[in-house]
Structure formats: structure tokens, C-alpha cells
N, C-alpha and C positions, 0 to 999 in steps of 0.2 A: 852757391856754396856747397862744397862736397865734404862728406864725412865718411871715414872708413868704419865698417862694422867690426866690432870686437866681440869675440865669442868667449864668454866666461864659464859656461858649462855646456853640457850636451844640448840643451834646449834654450839657453839664454844668450841672446844677442843684444848688444847695446851700442849706442853711438854717443859721442860727446856733444854737449850743447855749447853754442858760441858764448865765450866769456863776456862779451859786450852785452849780449841779451840777458845773461844771468845777472850782471851788475845793474842793468837798467831797471829790471823788474824785481830786484832783490830776492832772487831765487836762492833758497837755502836747502841744506840736506834735510830730507824728510818731507819737503813740500810736495803737494800734489799738482800734477799738470793734466790738462785736458788733451787727449789725442783723438783726432777725428780722421777716420779712414774713408777716402773716396777714390775708388779705382786703384791706381798705382801711386796715389798721393796720400801722405799722412801729414796732417796739420797739427802742430803742437802749440797749445795756448796756455797762458797762465790761468790757473783755476781760481775763480772768484765766486763766492755765493751771490754777491750782488755786483753787477758791472758798474763802472763809474758813470755818474750822471753826465749826459752830453748837454752842454749849454750853448746857446747862440743868441746873438743880438742882431735884429734887423731894423732898418729904418723905414718909416712910413712917409717920409717927407716928400718923396717924388712919386708916391703911389696913389692911385685912385682906389676906391673901395674894392673893385673886382680884382685888381692887381694884388692888393694886400691879402685878399682871401686865397688867391692862387699861391702866393708866397708861403703863407702859414700852412696851407694844406701840404705843400711840398716838404716843408721842414718837419712837419709831423710825421709824414710817411718816411722820411729819411732817418727817423729814429731819435730826434732830439727830445730830451726830457724836460728842458726848461727853455722857453723862448721869450725874449724881451723885445717888445715893440716900442721903438722910440718915435715920438711925434715931433712935428715942427710947429711953427707959429700958427699956420693955417691947418687946423685939424680936419681930417676927412671924417665922414660919418663912420663911427666905430662898428665894424662888422663882426666883432668878436662874439657877441651874444648870438649871432646867427650861425656862425661856423663852429663855435666851441662845442656844441652838442655832438658834432661829428668826430670829435677827438675823445674816444673812450678813455676814461681814467684821468682826464685833465681838468683843471679848474684854474680860475684866476686867483693868484696869490698876492698880487700887488697892482694897484691902479691909481694913477694921478694924472695931472694935466700933461706931464712930460713922457710918461711911459706906462705900459701895461706888461705884466709878467704872467705868463701862463705856465703851469707846471704839472708834470705827471705825479699823481698821488697814489696810484695803485701799482701793485706788482704785476709784471707781465710774465706769463709762463708759456713754455713750448706747446702745451696741450691746448692753449686757447686758439692757436692758429687753425687747427682742424675743426674745432668747435665753431669758430666764427665763420669759416668758409662754408661749412655744411649749412649753417643757419642762413647765410646769404643766398645759397641755392634755394632753400626752402621758402624764404620770404619772397623771392622772385616767382616761384611756382604759385604760391598763395596769391600774390599780386595779380598774376596772369588770370587765374581762375576766378577770383572775386570780381575783377573788372569785367570779364565775360558775363558773369551772372548779373551784374548791374545793367549791362547793355540789354540782355535778354528780358529782364524784369522791369527795365526802365526806372530803376530806383537811383536816379542820378544824384540825389542828396547824399548818398553814401560815398561819393567819390573822394571826399576829403581824407577819409581813412586810408585810401589807396595811395594818395600822395605821400602820406606819412610813411607808408611801407617802403616807398622808393628811397626816402631819406635814411631809413634803417639799413638798406642795402649799401648806400654810400658810406655809412658809418662802419659797417662790417668790412667792406672791401678795403677801406682806408686803413683800418686796424690790421688787416691781414698783411698789407704791404709794409706797414710799420714793423710788424713782428718779423717779417722776412729780413728787412734791413737791419734789425737788431740782432740778427744771427740766430734766430730761433727756429729756422728751418735747416735741418742737418744735411739734407741731400743736395749739396751744392751743384752737382751736375744737372739736377732737374729744376733748379731755382728759376731760371728764365722762363721755363714752360709753365710753372705754377703762376708766376707773375702775369703771363699772358692770359691764362684762364681767368684770374681775378679781374684783370683790366676789362676783358670781354663781358664778364658778368655785370659789371657796372654799366657798360654800354647797352646791354640788353635791358636792364632796368630803366635806363634813360628812355628807351624806345617806348616801353609801356607807360612811362610817365607822360610822354608826348601824346600818346593815345588818350590818356585821361584828361589832359588839358584841352584837347580838341573836343572831347565829349562834353566837358563843362560848358563849352562855348556853343555847341550845336544841339546836343540832346536829340539827335535824330534816330528814328527807327531804322535798323540795319537789315538789309535783305538776307534771306535764309542762307543762300550760298556763301555769303561772306561770313556769317556766323559759324557755319560749318568749317570753313577754312581757319577761322580764329581758333576753334576748338582743336583742330589738327595741329596747329602750331604750338598751342599750349602743351599738348601731349608730346610733341617733338622736343620741347624744352625739358620736359620731365624725363624724356628718354635719355638726354645727355647728362642729366643729374644721376640717373641710374648707371650710365656708362662710366661716369667719373669714379664712382665708388665701387663698381663691380665690372671691371673692363672685360670685354671679350670681342674678338674680331667679328664674330657673328652679329653681335649687337650693333657694332659700328656699320657693318654692311647694310643691315636693315635700316638704320637711320639715314644712310646715304640714299637708299631707295625712297625713303619717306620724303627726303628733301626734294628730290626730283618730282615726286607726285604733288607736293605742296606748291612748287613753282608752277607746274602745269595748271593746278586748280586756280591759283591766283590770276594767272594770265587769261583764264577762260571766264572769269566772273564779269558779268555785265553790271556796271556801276550805275547808280541812279542819281548821284549827287557828287559835288566836289569833295564833301567830307568822306564819302565812301572811297573815292579815289585816293585820298590821303591815308585812309585806314589801310588800304591794300599796300601802299608804299611802306607804311610802318610795319605791317605784318611781314612783308618781304624782307625788310631790314632785320627783324628779329630772327627770322629763319636763317638768314645769311650769317649773322653774328654768332648764332648758336652753332651752326655748322663749322664756323671758323675755329671752334674749340677742338676740332678733331685731331689736328696734328699735335697739339700740345698734350692732349690726353693720351695719344699714342706714346709720345716721348716719356710721359710720366709712368707709363706702364710697359716700357720696352722689354722688361723681363718676361712678360706674358705673351709676347708676339711669337 
């Protein structure tokens, strides 16, 4: 659709709005519109203090417990505010009480033998995206360091707290993706790269969780070289947190060198057990997934290159 620019005064240029759009959204003289500028594109939106609630209904009839959890997680991240789950005659075990804590600001508002309705009950703000993402980074760093201390001090009874930290990361990353899909991240050109960062953070937390689960089963003393490598990788993760919030090419170059040194260190460690070999694999995965943040962080900071 093309529109000609009309000049009304020396510095005032206007274009007409499509009449069908005006009628559809009942735009009247004096109404405010939202204008969003991205590069050579301007997006015009109807201004609303509160966006309309998005509702959806899904069936659990052909789903097992895991499939239903995946479905609800996807719908939450897509930005739906009210989700109705319909049940069949043969009800599966209800996973809602397990997954609902991951949905920040949601609660069950209706429940019977035929259906369950979960609904958003809190307001979502643009500022919450940055706050939630920053906290996800910090929880991962805390999880990494506290797990290392547990290994060093052999206080394996404290591992349960670290499992809960990984759950918090999932909660925060899911919320970040939801806020992005709700249109609360304004830099559309960078949106894909931010999503990639968030997705990778969740995967990094998953690797630390896997280490914790193996620790609970084995509770073995780890050799000194492996502990030193673990400490370097934790510092490496922290380095990417600092890079994300204060980008510089110099920092990224240093982290690239650190990654090479970490890989060499892990390859040279002599393992004494199957568990240590598994730990090396997990630490290598953490280093790789953290390094994978590089391209997205560059894209998010392209103005500084």
C-alpha cells in the first residue's frame, strides 16, 4: 500500500490512513496512535492502555502428560492470557500443578472434570523483560558457583537448592519469551538475536542441572585439574554476562581466547572415573553453548562495532 506525503507547513508532513483500517478500529479525530520507528520502517498501531486478552482452548484428549506440558509451555510463551484445557473420558495425570509455577503471573481460575482454565492475573510491563533476563543470567552464575562449592566441600545435601535455581531460570526465560511475543521488546530488528540468547541461557542452565543430578547419584571426589577447569568455565560464563551488558570487541576477543584455553585444558585432563568423564562432557557443553552467544550479542550491539 502506497501513500503520498502531504506537506502542511514548513516542517509538517502527513500521510492519510486507510479508511478500512480506521473503520475497523473505530479511529476518531483526536485519538492517539502508537508509532514505532525501526530503520526505514514506521509501524502505526492503535494505542491502548491495556491490550485485549488473548484466549485459546486446547484439547488434552490425545495428549500424554509430557505432550500437554509442552503444549501449555508453548501457548504461554506465545503470549496467550487465558488457556482452557479440555479433558476426555480417560483423564491423564494433571501436570498443571507442576508446570504452572513456571508461568509467572498465572493461576487456575476454573477447574472441574471436563476442563481447567488458567489465566494471567498480573500486569506485564516492558521493563520486566530486562529485569527478568538480567536475573536469569545472575541465577545461572550463582547456580554455577554454588554447585562448584558443593563439590569442593562435599556438602551434597545442599544440591536440592541448586535444582530449584534451575527451575527459576526456566521460569524467567519462559517469561522473557512471552514478553517478546507480547510485543514488549521494541527493537524488532534485534528480536531474533535476543530470543537466541534467552534460548541458550536455558540450555546452559540445563547442563548445570545435569551435573547436579549426576552429583546426587555419585557423590565422588573430583580431581584437582577438573575442579580448576570447572572454575574457569564458571568465570567464562560470567564473562559473557558482562559482555552482554557492557559490550566491547576487546572483551569478546579475550573470551574467544579463553574458550580455546578451556578446550585444551579439558582435553588434557586425565579422568579417574566414568563420572569425571561425564563431567568433562557437561563442562565442554557449557563452554560451547556459552560461546554460541557470541554472534547474537554482536548483533544486539552492532552500533558499537
